[in-house]
Backbone as ProteinMPNN parsed JSONL, in Angstrom:
{"seq_chain_A": "XXXXXXXXXXXXXXXXXXXXXXXXXXXXXXXXXXXXXXXXXXXXXXXXXXXXXXXXXXXXXXXXXXXXXXXXXXXXXXXXXXXXXXXXXXXXXXXXXXXXXXXXXXXXXXXXXXXXXXXXXXXXXXXXXXXXXXXXXXXXXXXXXXXXXXXXXXXXXXXXXXXXXXXX", "coords_chain_A": {"N_chain_A": [[-87.061, -0.999, -134.616], [-85.264, -1.718, -131.726], [-81.863, -2.203, -130.746], [-80.511, -4.912, -128.882], [-79.053, -4.661, -125.654], [-77.399, -6.544, -124.607], [-74.55, -7.56, -125.438], [-72.925, -9.841, -125.413], [-74.732, -11.934, -125.751], [-75.76, -11.328, -128.284], [-73.439, -11.643, -129.815], [-73.126, -14.348, -129.552], [-75.086, -15.484, -131.07], [-74.598, -16.427, -133.843], [-73.024, -18.735, -133.295], [-74.876, -20.139, -131.766], [-76.833, -20.632, -133.684], [-75.45, -22.401, -135.352], [-75.101, -24.507, -133.698], [-72.885, -24.621, -132.01], [-72.424, -24.028, -129.364], [-71.795, -24.634, -125.86], [-73.739, -26.502, -123.406], [-74.575, -24.857, -121.207], [-74.23, -22.202, -122.176], [-75.876, -22.322, -124.4], [-78.403, -22.685, -123.164], [-78.597, -20.247, -121.775], [-78.769, -18.443, -123.955], [-81.159, -19.318, -125.149], [-83.049, -18.76, -123.128], [-82.82, -15.997, -123.089], [-83.652, -15.388, -125.697], [-86.36, -16.012, -125.572], [-87.346, -13.823, -124.234], [-86.472, -11.535, -125.583], [-87.21, -9.6, -128.269], [-85.714, -8.301, -130.209], [-83.253, -9.751, -130.424], [-84.294, -12.207, -131.226], [-85.325, -11.547, -133.733], [-82.918, -10.874, -134.991], [-81.643, -13.376, -134.984], [-83.373, -14.793, -136.679], [-82.906, -13.381, -139.041], [-80.197, -14.023, -139.487], [-80.526, -16.783, -139.969], [-82.004, -16.716, -142.343], [-80.132, -15.566, -144.082], [-78.225, -17.556, -144.045], [-79.576, -19.591, -145.401], [-79.666, -18.53, -147.937], [-77.045, -18.505, -148.791], [-74.935, -20.332, -150.805], [-73.189, -23.195, -150.403], [-70.398, -24.821, -151.687], [-70.146, -28.249, -152.581], [-67.716, -30.414, -151.383], [-65.735, -32.969, -152.388], [-63.834, -34.747, -150.625], [-62.691, -37.298, -150.632], [-62.393, -37.922, -153.349], [-60.6, -35.935, -154.132], [-58.408, -36.587, -152.522], [-57.756, -39.105, -153.582], [-56.789, -38.388, -156.046], [-54.317, -37.313, -155.635], [-50.93, -38.017, -155.933], [-49.293, -40.831, -154.478], [-46.997, -40.641, -151.697], [-43.581, -41.114, -152.126], [-40.648, -42.443, -150.923], [-37.248, -41.381, -151.313], [-34.579, -43.245, -152.784], [-32.306, -45.136, -150.74], [-29.529, -44.979, -151.316], [-29.346, -42.544, -152.566], [-29.852, -40.767, -150.495], [-27.54, -41.179, -148.97], [-25.583, -40.307, -150.785], [-26.237, -37.579, -151.122], [-25.786, -36.719, -148.535], [-23.045, -37.155, -148.319], [-22.101, -35.358, -150.256], [-22.918, -32.909, -149.135], [-21.354, -32.947, -146.819], [-18.809, -32.834, -147.98], [-18.858, -30.271, -149.153], [-19.046, -28.742, -146.818], [-16.607, -29.351, -145.544], [-14.847, -28.327, -147.464], [-15.552, -25.603, -147.386], [-14.794, -24.892, -144.77], [-12.073, -25.413, -144.949], [-11.253, -23.569, -146.971], [-11.885, -21.157, -145.687], [-10.137, -21.271, -143.523], [-7.667, -21.142, -144.849], [-7.935, -18.619, -145.992], [-7.975, -16.991, -143.725], [-5.449, -17.444, -142.564], [-3.74, -16.563, -144.563], [-4.152, -13.856, -145.008], [-3.462, -10.508, -146.098], [-0.932, -8.699, -144.394], [0.374, -5.823, -142.852], [3.223, -4.676, -141.354], [3.944, -2.426, -138.792], [5.446, 0.136, -136.769], [4.311, 0.938, -133.601], [3.741, 3.779, -131.479], [4.666, 2.934, -129.066], [6.863, 1.442, -129.517], [6.663, -1.248, -129.983], [6.198, -3.895, -132.25], [3.306, -4.317, -134.222], [0.528, -5.796, -135.99], [-1.011, -4.183, -138.679], [-3.946, -3.67, -140.386], [-4.955, -2.217, -143.313], [-7.915, -0.311, -143.721], [-10.759, 0.139, -145.91], [-11.573, 2.769, -145.852], [-9.4, 4.276, -145.278], [-8.66, 4.31, -142.661], [-6.647, 2.839, -140.199], [-6.684, -0.369, -138.768], [-5.64, -1.536, -135.749], [-3.971, -4.291, -134.462], [-3.744, -5.47, -131.274], [-2.943, -7.766, -130.089], [-0.401, -8.832, -129.662], [0.797, -7.173, -127.814], [2.22, -6.326, -124.638], [1.063, -6.131, -121.186], [2.079, -3.786, -120.006], [2.681, -2.231, -122.244], [0.114, -1.963, -123.32], [-1.121, -0.427, -121.297], [0.398, 1.898, -121.541], [-0.312, 2.662, -124.14], [-3.051, 3.154, -123.776], [-2.862, 5.317, -122.051], [-1.69, 7.218, -123.774], [-3.759, 7.474, -125.603], [-5.711, 8.663, -124.007], [-4.722, 11.205, -123.833], [-5.216, 12.341, -126.261], [-6.982, 14.792, -128.171], [-10.376, 15.031, -128.832], [-11.84, 16.848, -130.259], [-13.389, 18.416, -132.981], [-11.569, 20.232, -135.505], [-12.824, 22.291, -136.841], [-16.136, 23.744, -137.179], [-18.861, 21.604, -138.072], [-20.339, 21.329, -141.366], [-23.552, 22.78, -142.055], [-26.496, 20.781, -142.298], [-28.45, 20.466, -145.122], [-31.637, 20.006, -146.367], [-32.817, 18.216, -149.312], [-34.897, 19.628, -150.603], [-34.561, 22.366, -150.187], [-32.435, 23.429, -151.648], [-32.951, 23.046, -154.332], [-33.079, 20.322, -154.589], [-32.383, 16.779, -154.947]], "CA_chain_A": [[-86.654, -2.012, -133.688], [-84.083, -1.316, -130.979], [-80.882, -3.261, -130.582], [-80.378, -5.434, -127.527], [-77.841, -4.18, -124.992], [-76.588, -7.692, -124.178], [-73.658, -7.811, -126.573], [-72.43, -11.213, -125.373], [-75.775, -12.796, -126.336], [-75.808, -11.048, -129.728], [-72.265, -12.237, -130.448], [-73.245, -15.806, -129.487], [-76.168, -15.945, -131.953], [-74.147, -17.3, -134.938], [-72.639, -20.042, -132.742], [-76.129, -20.788, -131.369], [-77.48, -21.082, -134.903], [-74.693, -23.526, -135.893], [-75.02, -25.56, -132.69], [-71.503, -24.688, -131.548], [-72.336, -23.588, -127.971], [-71.957, -25.685, -124.85], [-75.115, -26.573, -122.876], [-74.893, -23.693, -120.375], [-74.36, -21.013, -123.026], [-77.073, -22.508, -125.226], [-79.566, -22.433, -122.311], [-78.661, -18.801, -121.534], [-79.246, -17.782, -125.172], [-82.574, -19.677, -125.341], [-83.844, -17.996, -122.158], [-82.822, -14.6, -123.538], [-84.458, -15.271, -126.92], [-87.779, -16.035, -125.194], [-87.743, -12.525, -123.701], [-85.967, -10.404, -126.374], [-87.712, -9.581, -129.649], [-84.636, -7.84, -131.081], [-82.324, -10.857, -130.675], [-85.03, -13.217, -131.983], [-85.356, -11.063, -135.114], [-81.569, -10.985, -135.53], [-81.405, -14.802, -135.237], [-84.134, -15.16, -137.878], [-82.198, -12.794, -140.174], [-79.021, -14.867, -139.711], [-80.974, -18.041, -140.565], [-82.377, -16.441, -143.737], [-78.888, -15.37, -144.837], [-77.596, -18.872, -144.161], [-80.273, -20.355, -146.426], [-79.357, -17.945, -149.241], [-75.654, -18.759, -149.145], [-74.727, -21.651, -151.38], [-71.855, -23.714, -150.1], [-70.067, -25.873, -152.642], [-69.884, -29.58, -152.028], [-66.325, -30.796, -151.565], [-65.553, -34.409, -152.315], [-62.467, -34.916, -150.127], [-62.179, -38.615, -151.02], [-61.963, -37.846, -154.742], [-59.399, -35.103, -154.173], [-57.334, -37.383, -151.931], [-57.336, -40.186, -154.479], [-56.121, -37.812, -157.207], [-52.961, -36.934, -155.257], [-50.003, -39.142, -156.067], [-48.795, -41.284, -153.172], [-45.651, -40.219, -151.327], [-42.558, -42.141, -152.31], [-39.367, -42.084, -150.32], [-36.099, -41.52, -152.206], [-33.756, -44.426, -152.536], [-31.339, -44.942, -149.655], [-28.217, -44.568, -151.805], [-29.416, -41.121, -152.872], [-29.692, -40.063, -149.229], [-26.127, -41.247, -148.611], [-24.825, -39.471, -151.712], [-26.461, -36.175, -150.812], [-25.122, -36.455, -147.264], [-21.606, -37.061, -148.593], [-21.863, -34.112, -150.985], [-23.038, -31.822, -148.173], [-20.176, -33.002, -145.952], [-17.664, -32.367, -148.768], [-18.966, -28.811, -149.238], [-18.745, -28.193, -145.504], [-15.156, -29.473, -145.336], [-14.202, -27.378, -148.374], [-15.781, -24.244, -146.894], [-13.942, -24.7, -143.593], [-10.687, -25.348, -145.43], [-11.021, -22.298, -147.653], [-11.891, -20.051, -144.722], [-8.896, -21.358, -142.753], [-6.595, -20.637, -145.709], [-8.126, -17.18, -146.147], [-7.613, -16.321, -142.478], [-4.004, -17.527, -142.329], [-2.986, -15.903, -145.628], [-4.619, -12.493, -145.285], [-2.323, -9.589, -146.169], [-0.653, -7.961, -143.167], [1.409, -4.813, -142.951], [3.796, -4.476, -140.031], [4.354, -1.047, -138.542], [5.83, 0.387, -135.39], [3.413, 1.784, -132.825], [4.545, 4.73, -130.733], [5.241, 2.269, -127.893], [8.079, 0.769, -129.925], [6.393, -2.661, -130.192], [5.687, -4.141, -133.588], [1.994, -4.949, -134.269], [0.041, -5.881, -137.365], [-2.016, -3.177, -139.017], [-4.633, -3.987, -141.635], [-5.595, -0.993, -143.792], [-9.333, -0.404, -144.041], [-11.076, 0.766, -147.192], [-11.815, 4.197, -145.667], [-8.148, 4.943, -144.973], [-8.404, 4.178, -141.243], [-5.918, 1.604, -139.935], [-7.132, -1.148, -137.633], [-4.435, -2.015, -135.106], [-4.117, -5.495, -133.664], [-2.955, -5.328, -130.057], [-2.838, -9.094, -129.5], [0.962, -9.153, -129.276], [1.303, -6.178, -126.874], [2.224, -6.718, -123.233], [0.187, -5.311, -120.351], [2.679, -2.46, -119.837], [2.52, -1.487, -123.499], [-1.299, -1.596, -123.442], [-1.359, 0.68, -120.376], [1.022, 3.077, -122.129], [-1.135, 3.031, -125.286], [-4.282, 3.753, -123.242], [-2.489, 6.647, -121.555], [-1.513, 8.105, -124.92], [-5.082, 7.743, -126.196], [-6.414, 9.597, -123.135], [-4.187, 12.552, -124.046], [-5.678, 12.853, -127.558], [-8.156, 15.647, -128.14], [-11.368, 14.517, -129.765], [-12.684, 17.969, -130.673], [-13.102, 18.732, -134.387], [-10.852, 21.479, -135.682], [-13.757, 23.333, -137.3], [-17.535, 23.369, -137.039], [-19.358, 20.848, -139.23], [-21.219, 22.019, -142.309], [-24.975, 22.559, -141.748], [-27.172, 19.831, -143.159], [-29.537, 21.096, -145.863], [-32.44, 18.987, -147.044], [-32.812, 18.318, -150.784], [-35.91, 20.541, -151.122], [-34.232, 23.763, -150.017], [-31.472, 23.893, -152.64], [-33.261, 22.513, -155.653], [-33.336, 18.888, -154.495], [-31.48, 15.836, -155.609]], "C_chain_A": [[-85.357, -1.545, -133.019], [-83.144, -2.509, -130.832], [-80.794, -3.649, -129.118], [-79.06, -4.955, -126.93], [-76.937, -5.316, -124.524], [-75.732, -8.156, -125.357], [-73.175, -9.255, -126.582], [-73.443, -12.196, -125.96], [-75.824, -12.596, -127.846], [-74.627, -11.674, -130.447], [-72.334, -13.768, -130.454], [-74.297, -16.346, -130.45], [-75.677, -16.794, -133.128], [-73.72, -18.689, -134.445], [-73.873, -20.826, -132.3], [-76.812, -21.395, -132.592], [-76.776, -22.32, -135.471], [-74.555, -24.671, -134.893], [-73.628, -25.718, -132.101], [-71.337, -24.221, -130.1], [-72.436, -24.775, -127.027], [-73.352, -25.563, -124.223], [-75.486, -25.341, -122.061], [-75.113, -22.446, -121.218], [-75.614, -21.117, -123.891], [-78.339, -22.216, -124.414], [-79.728, -20.946, -122.031], [-79.217, -18.055, -122.736], [-80.73, -18.075, -125.383], [-83.47, -18.897, -124.385], [-83.93, -16.542, -122.6], [-83.694, -14.428, -124.778], [-85.96, -15.289, -126.622], [-88.257, -14.656, -124.75], [-87.378, -11.361, -124.611], [-86.405, -10.528, -127.831], [-86.593, -9.215, -130.612], [-83.671, -8.982, -131.418], [-83.0, -11.979, -131.464], [-85.078, -12.82, -133.454], [-83.972, -11.176, -135.754], [-81.217, -12.44, -135.845], [-82.143, -15.249, -136.492], [-83.462, -14.599, -139.126], [-80.941, -13.612, -140.502], [-79.403, -16.186, -140.373], [-81.373, -17.853, -142.017], [-81.13, -16.278, -144.602], [-78.198, -16.708, -145.054], [-78.257, -19.7, -145.257], [-79.962, -19.833, -147.824], [-77.945, -18.277, -149.716], [-75.522, -20.197, -149.629], [-73.3, -22.086, -151.054], [-71.545, -24.851, -151.055], [-69.797, -27.193, -151.924], [-68.44, -29.951, -152.366], [-66.225, -32.296, -151.369], [-64.102, -34.677, -151.931], [-61.878, -36.252, -150.546], [-61.659, -38.586, -152.454], [-60.681, -37.014, -154.875], [-58.207, -35.881, -153.627], [-56.848, -38.48, -152.838], [-56.599, -39.656, -155.707], [-54.682, -37.41, -156.904], [-52.074, -38.17, -155.315], [-49.486, -39.545, -154.691], [-47.359, -40.826, -152.951], [-44.686, -41.391, -151.498], [-41.248, -41.633, -151.738], [-38.265, -42.289, -151.34], [-35.327, -42.783, -151.847], [-32.704, -44.115, -151.479], [-29.979, -44.474, -150.173], [-28.203, -43.089, -152.147], [-29.26, -40.292, -151.607], [-28.228, -40.052, -148.813], [-25.271, -40.357, -149.488], [-25.01, -37.997, -151.362], [-25.812, -35.799, -149.486], [-23.615, -36.312, -147.465], [-21.258, -35.771, -149.32], [-21.941, -32.916, -150.032], [-21.832, -31.778, -147.246], [-18.943, -32.497, -146.697], [-17.681, -30.851, -148.909], [-18.611, -28.154, -147.914], [-17.245, -28.228, -145.235], [-14.413, -28.473, -146.222], [-14.368, -25.938, -147.873], [-14.911, -23.942, -145.685], [-12.488, -24.578, -144.023], [-10.371, -24.028, -146.101], [-11.006, -21.128, -146.675], [-10.641, -20.082, -143.861], [-7.723, -20.818, -143.559], [-6.715, -19.123, -145.849], [-7.706, -16.43, -144.889], [-6.102, -16.332, -142.281], [-3.188, -16.801, -143.384], [-3.509, -14.512, -145.959], [-3.42, -11.555, -145.288], [-2.181, -8.816, -144.856], [0.48, -6.989, -143.432], [1.925, -4.59, -141.55], [4.262, -3.04, -139.906], [4.716, -0.909, -137.082], [4.831, 1.321, -134.761], [4.29, 2.697, -131.995], [5.163, 4.118, -129.487], [6.53, 1.55, -128.243], [7.878, -0.722, -130.16], [5.79, -2.838, -131.572], [4.33, -4.821, -133.502], [1.524, -4.974, -135.706], [-1.064, -4.872, -137.572], [-2.61, -3.564, -140.352], [-5.306, -2.718, -142.127], [-7.054, -1.235, -144.134], [-9.598, 0.346, -145.329], [-11.282, 2.263, -147.05], [-10.544, 4.952, -145.353], [-7.811, 4.889, -143.496], [-7.712, 2.846, -141.014], [-6.471, 0.942, -138.692], [-5.911, -1.803, -137.013], [-4.761, -3.255, -134.294], [-3.186, -5.384, -132.466], [-2.764, -6.665, -129.362], [-1.423, -9.379, -128.993], [1.572, -8.124, -128.325], [1.244, -6.706, -125.446], [1.297, -5.786, -122.449], [0.747, -3.902, -120.175], [2.482, -1.612, -121.089], [1.061, -1.075, -123.702], [-1.634, -0.422, -122.529], [-0.787, 1.975, -120.938], [0.188, 3.576, -123.31], [-2.434, 3.678, -124.835], [-3.997, 5.145, -122.713], [-2.322, 7.645, -122.683], [-2.853, 8.444, -125.577], [-5.875, 8.721, -125.345], [-5.949, 11.024, -123.359], [-4.635, 13.149, -125.377], [-6.909, 13.738, -127.375], [-9.114, 15.162, -129.211], [-12.325, 15.612, -130.197], [-12.363, 18.269, -132.133], [-12.434, 20.1, -134.505], [-11.75, 22.607, -136.153], [-15.182, 22.82, -137.166], [-17.99, 22.59, -138.269], [-20.267, 21.701, -140.094], [-22.674, 21.792, -141.905], [-25.587, 21.61, -142.768], [-28.364, 20.513, -143.794], [-30.313, 19.998, -146.557], [-32.481, 19.25, -148.533], [-33.786, 19.338, -151.32], [-35.514, 21.994, -151.058], [-33.272, 24.28, -151.075], [-31.73, 23.249, -154.005], [-33.456, 21.019, -155.667], [-32.322, 18.05, -155.223], [-32.169, 15.137, -156.733]], "O_chain_A": [[-84.459, -1.034, -133.688], [-83.573, -3.662, -130.798], [-80.978, -2.818, -128.228], [-78.058, -4.857, -127.639], [-75.815, -5.065, -124.085], [-76.129, -9.01, -126.15], [-73.027, -9.843, -127.654], [-73.06, -13.178, -126.594], [-75.917, -13.562, -128.604], [-74.775, -12.182, -131.559], [-71.675, -14.413, -131.269], [-74.39, -17.56, -130.63], [-76.295, -17.822, -133.403], [-74.013, -19.697, -135.089], [-73.912, -22.048, -132.445], [-77.305, -22.522, -132.546], [-77.439, -23.202, -136.018], [-73.954, -25.698, -135.21], [-73.23, -26.823, -131.732], [-70.206, -24.036, -129.65], [-73.068, -25.785, -127.337], [-74.065, -24.599, -124.5], [-76.595, -24.825, -122.2], [-76.076, -21.711, -121.001], [-76.325, -20.133, -124.093], [-79.255, -21.568, -124.919], [-80.844, -20.426, -122.044], [-80.033, -17.146, -122.584], [-81.486, -17.178, -125.757], [-84.534, -18.423, -124.783], [-84.988, -15.922, -122.498], [-84.401, -13.427, -124.9], [-86.743, -14.657, -127.332], [-89.442, -14.345, -124.872], [-87.928, -10.274, -124.435], [-86.008, -11.46, -128.532], [-86.526, -9.757, -131.715], [-83.312, -9.158, -132.582], [-82.355, -12.633, -132.283], [-84.893, -13.666, -134.329], [-83.859, -11.534, -136.926], [-80.568, -12.716, -136.854], [-81.594, -16.008, -137.29], [-83.444, -15.26, -140.165], [-80.658, -13.864, -141.673], [-78.683, -16.665, -141.249], [-81.117, -18.727, -142.845], [-81.074, -16.788, -145.72], [-77.649, -16.962, -146.126], [-77.575, -20.435, -145.97], [-79.988, -20.595, -148.791], [-77.689, -18.323, -150.919], [-75.937, -21.142, -148.959], [-72.335, -21.406, -151.402], [-72.361, -25.759, -151.213], [-69.284, -27.222, -150.805], [-68.007, -29.811, -153.509], [-66.585, -32.826, -150.317], [-63.241, -34.819, -152.799], [-60.675, -36.337, -150.794], [-60.608, -39.157, -152.746], [-59.787, -37.362, -155.647], [-57.119, -35.84, -154.202], [-55.651, -38.768, -152.873], [-55.858, -40.403, -156.346], [-53.902, -37.188, -157.83], [-52.432, -39.233, -154.806], [-49.267, -38.689, -153.834], [-46.601, -40.647, -153.904], [-44.958, -42.51, -151.063], [-40.806, -40.526, -152.043], [-38.308, -43.228, -152.135], [-35.428, -43.304, -150.736], [-32.267, -42.972, -151.341], [-29.335, -43.648, -149.526], [-27.163, -42.44, -152.033], [-28.618, -39.242, -151.624], [-27.725, -39.027, -148.351], [-24.335, -39.72, -149.003], [-24.035, -37.247, -151.311], [-25.336, -34.675, -149.33], [-22.982, -35.451, -146.853], [-20.231, -35.155, -149.032], [-21.115, -32.007, -150.115], [-21.339, -30.698, -146.918], [-18.113, -31.802, -146.111], [-16.637, -30.208, -148.796], [-17.946, -27.119, -147.894], [-16.674, -27.248, -144.754], [-13.455, -27.842, -145.776], [-13.426, -25.148, -147.932], [-14.349, -22.852, -145.583], [-11.756, -23.731, -143.513], [-9.331, -23.427, -145.831], [-10.201, -20.209, -146.82], [-10.124, -19.025, -143.496], [-6.873, -20.111, -143.017], [-5.706, -18.418, -145.827], [-7.138, -15.342, -144.981], [-5.532, -15.323, -141.868], [-2.037, -16.451, -143.123], [-3.326, -14.037, -147.08], [-2.458, -11.784, -144.555], [-3.164, -8.344, -144.284], [1.428, -7.303, -144.151], [1.137, -4.338, -140.639], [4.9, -2.503, -140.812], [4.337, -1.739, -136.255], [4.528, 2.379, -135.313], [5.476, 2.415, -131.822], [6.079, 4.697, -128.904], [7.231, 1.088, -127.343], [8.837, -1.411, -130.506], [4.972, -2.03, -132.012], [4.194, -5.811, -132.782], [2.058, -4.256, -136.551], [-1.951, -4.726, -136.731], [-1.891, -3.765, -141.331], [-6.16, -2.178, -141.423], [-7.396, -2.239, -144.759], [-8.749, 1.109, -145.791], [-11.175, 2.979, -148.045], [-10.593, 6.169, -145.173], [-6.754, 5.384, -143.103], [-8.131, 1.829, -141.566], [-6.704, 1.602, -137.679], [-5.212, -2.556, -137.689], [-5.722, -3.265, -133.525], [-1.977, -5.222, -132.627], [-2.455, -6.703, -128.17], [-1.256, -10.089, -128.002], [2.771, -8.196, -128.052], [0.327, -7.446, -125.088], [0.81, -4.787, -122.977], [-0.007, -2.929, -120.19], [2.159, -0.427, -121.005], [0.787, 0.021, -124.191], [-2.357, 0.487, -122.937], [-1.41, 3.03, -120.828], [-0.001, 4.782, -123.466], [-2.881, 4.651, -125.443], [-4.8, 6.059, -122.904], [-2.758, 8.79, -122.571], [-3.055, 9.563, -126.049], [-6.633, 9.528, -125.881], [-6.703, 11.963, -123.104], [-4.453, 14.345, -125.602], [-7.765, 13.466, -126.533], [-8.721, 14.914, -130.351], [-13.494, 15.342, -130.473], [-11.191, 18.367, -132.495], [-12.697, 21.006, -133.713], [-11.461, 23.773, -135.885], [-15.412, 21.616, -137.053], [-17.555, 22.88, -139.383], [-20.881, 22.66, -139.628], [-23.006, 20.698, -141.448], [-25.239, 21.635, -143.949], [-29.203, 21.08, -143.093], [-29.737, 19.159, -147.25], [-32.215, 20.365, -148.98], [-33.55, 19.886, -152.397], [-36.067, 22.804, -151.801], [-33.292, 25.473, -151.378], [-30.788, 22.949, -154.738], [-33.951, 20.478, -156.655], [-31.514, 18.546, -156.008], [-31.563, 14.304, -157.407]]}, "name": "protein", "num_of_chains": 1, "seq": "XXXXXXXXXXXXXXXXXXXXXXXXXXXXXXXXXXXXXXXXXXXXXXXXXXXXXXXXXXXXXXXXXXXXXXXXXXXXXXXXXXXXXXXXXXXXXXXXXXXXXXXXXXXXXXXXXXXXXXXXXXXXXXXXXXXXXXXXXXXXXXXXXXXXXXXXXXXXXXXXXXXXXXXX"}
């Protein structure tokens, strides 16, 4: 038996069998089935498979009655939980404000002669705060940075994968 070349009809056969097609599509499939032996045989095979498949019966009413009804919490509990959440929020904001205002600061002189706060980083690099510098000092600092050379003093070591030297 040869397969039908009308793929759209073949794909519509399961929906046709279950009655899930609209009137126009159903009529198109019926007209095609009258003329095509291959699609008629495929529809009969789908119907045989459907009869062999056992579908369990689901008693939705019994399942629904076994589920406990929804009960809303008492109103005072809602108010208490809202107050507790608000207290945590206020405490978190307060602690973060204290942490920001009392962070350790080291004062140092920048080459411009203006004092700024420098916070040491864990890698040994200092982060400079330029919030208190004037426009002239910032322009001078930018000029000094432009004069810095950013070329490494020596070539970097070649990267060797773990497999070439015994691995990690």
